[in-house]
N, C-alpha and C positions, 0 to 999 in steps of 0.2 A: 921612442919619441921621434927619431930621425925618419923612421918608416912612415909614421903618421904625418909628419910635416911634408914628406914627399907626396903622399896621397892627397893632402889638402892643396898643396901647391899645384899638383897636376890638375885637380878639379878646377881651381881658379884659372889656370892657363886655358883650360877647355872653355871656360865661361867667357874669357876675354878674347878668345880666338875669333877671327871673323866668322860671319855667318856660318877585554870584557870586564875590565875593572870599571870602566866608566859605564854608568847605567842611567836611564832616564827616570825621573821621579814619578811621572804619571804614565808614560807610555813605554811599552816594550820596544826598545830600539831594534831588536832583531826582526820583529814582525814588520815594522815599518820599512826597515832597510830591505827586507825581502820583497815587500810589495813594490817598491820603487825599482829594485833590481830586476825583478821578474818582468815588470812593464818595460823597462829599458831594453832588456834582453830580447823581448818579443819584438820591439820596434826594430832592433838591429837585424833579427832573423827575417822579419817581414821585408825589410829593405833589400836583403840579399836574395830572397827567393821569388819575389814578384817582379816580373820583367817590365810590365807596362807601368810607366811613371805615374799615370793618373790613378790606376787601380792600386798601385803601391802606396801612394800617399793616403788614399782613403782608408786603407787597412792600418797604416801607421797612426793616423788620426784616431781611429776607433780604439786601438790598443792604448794610446796615450790617455784618452778620455776615461777608459775603464780603470786605469791605474792611478789617475789623478787624485783619487780620494786619499791615498796614502801620502802623497805629496802635500796636500792641503792639511791633513791631520798633523803632520810633522811641523809644518809652518806655524800651526796654532799652539804648539807646545812651548811655553815660555819659562815655566818653573823647573829648570834643569839644574842638576848639581854642576858645579863649576867645570869639572873636567869632562863633562858630557857635551858641553856646548860645541866643541870643535867637531865631535862626531855628528851632531845634528847639522852643523854647517856643511860638512862634507857631503852628507846624504842629500841635503837640499841643493847643493851645487849640481849634483848629477840630475836631480829633478829639473833644475833650471836648464841644463843642456837639452834635455828632452823637450822642454817647453819652447826653447828658442828654435829648435829644429821644426817642431810642428807649426808654431805660429808664423815664423818667417817663411818657411818653405811653402806653406799654404798660400801666402801672398805671391810668392814667386811663380806658383802654378798659374796665377792669373795675370802674370806680367808678360806682355807681348814681346818684350825685348830679349827674352830667352827662348832658344829653340828647345825641342824635345830632347835632343842629344845633350845640350848643356844642362838641362834640368836633371837628367839622369846622373851626370857627373857631379852636380851640386849635391844631390841626394846621397850619392855614394860618399862624398866628403863628410857630410853630417853623420852618416851612419858609422864611418870609421872613427870619428872623434867620440861619438857616443859609446862605441864599443870599448875603446880604451878607458873611458871613464867608468864603465860598468865593471871592467876587470879590476880596477882599483877598489871599487865598492865591494866586490867579492872579498878582497883581501881584508878590507875594513870590517866587514860583517863577521868574518872568522875571528878577528881579534876581539870584537865586542861580545860575541855570543859564546865563544869557546871558554870552558872553565878548566880544561885539563892541560892547557898549555903552560909550560914552565917559564912564564914570563913574570917579572916583577912589575910594579906600577910604572916605574920609569921606562922600562923597555916597551910596555904597551903604549904609553903616551908618546914615546919617540916614533913608533910605527904610525900612530894616528896622526901625528904632526907631519910626517913625511907624506902619507897618503893625502892628507888635506892639501898640502902644498902642490902636489902633482895634479890633483883634481882641479884645483883652482887655476893652474896653468892651462889645462884643457878647456876650462870654462872661459877663460880669457881668449883662447884661440878660437873658440866657437863664435864669440862676439866679433872678433876680428874677421873671421871667415864670412860671417853674415854681412858685416859692413862692407867688406871688399866686394862681395857679389852684388849688393845693392848699388854700390858705386858704379859697377859695370853697366847696370841698367840705366842709371842716371845719366852717364856719359853718352850712352847710345840715344837716349831720349833727347838729350841736349842738342845732338846733331840734327835731330828732326824737329827742333823747337817744340817739344812736347813734354817738358819736364813736369808740368802740373799733374800729369797722370801718375808719374812715379811718386810725387809728393803726396798725392791723395791715397795711393796704395800703401806706402810705407810710413807716412807721417813725416813730420819735419824735425823731430827731436834730434836726430843724428845727422842732419843735413850738412853740418860743418865738416863732417868727415868725408863727404862725397866730393 
């Protein structure tokens, strides 16, 4: 966690620098978790292998759209057994992290207040956070799908609770990271008396945090 915080803080600094007991009733959790996990992993791999930031994001966006069906299917499942809800919530949080990355970074790509170098740093920050989330999802998938593990119900649920808590922390960190970067753009635009452009690009919902 300390390593990821360092990576995130480094990316923000660059930006501000001057110029298996639990089961789903209807849906197989292992399959949906695999879909979201594979999609998120591909996004992370693409982010680390494509050097051009514009080409990078187009590939990331394509991978996200291809995997979004798993995310949408899981969001639609409502009749879950009680102890499966936290599993669903955990997987959805990872899907949310991917969604925040794609939607917000897509807007940042069209933001004149960021340089190409800063966009690369921001993209790397998103990728690092998503990578840590997917690692936790891998652990969760093993607990949900494995039948040979010598764990009782309480031990399984303790692990699920821990993973959920850690993924939720990363989810919150991605929200903070996004807001922090948008605030950089807003402050730069304010110096140029051009804040309306930032508000039109990102919306006004989180303006109080800028």
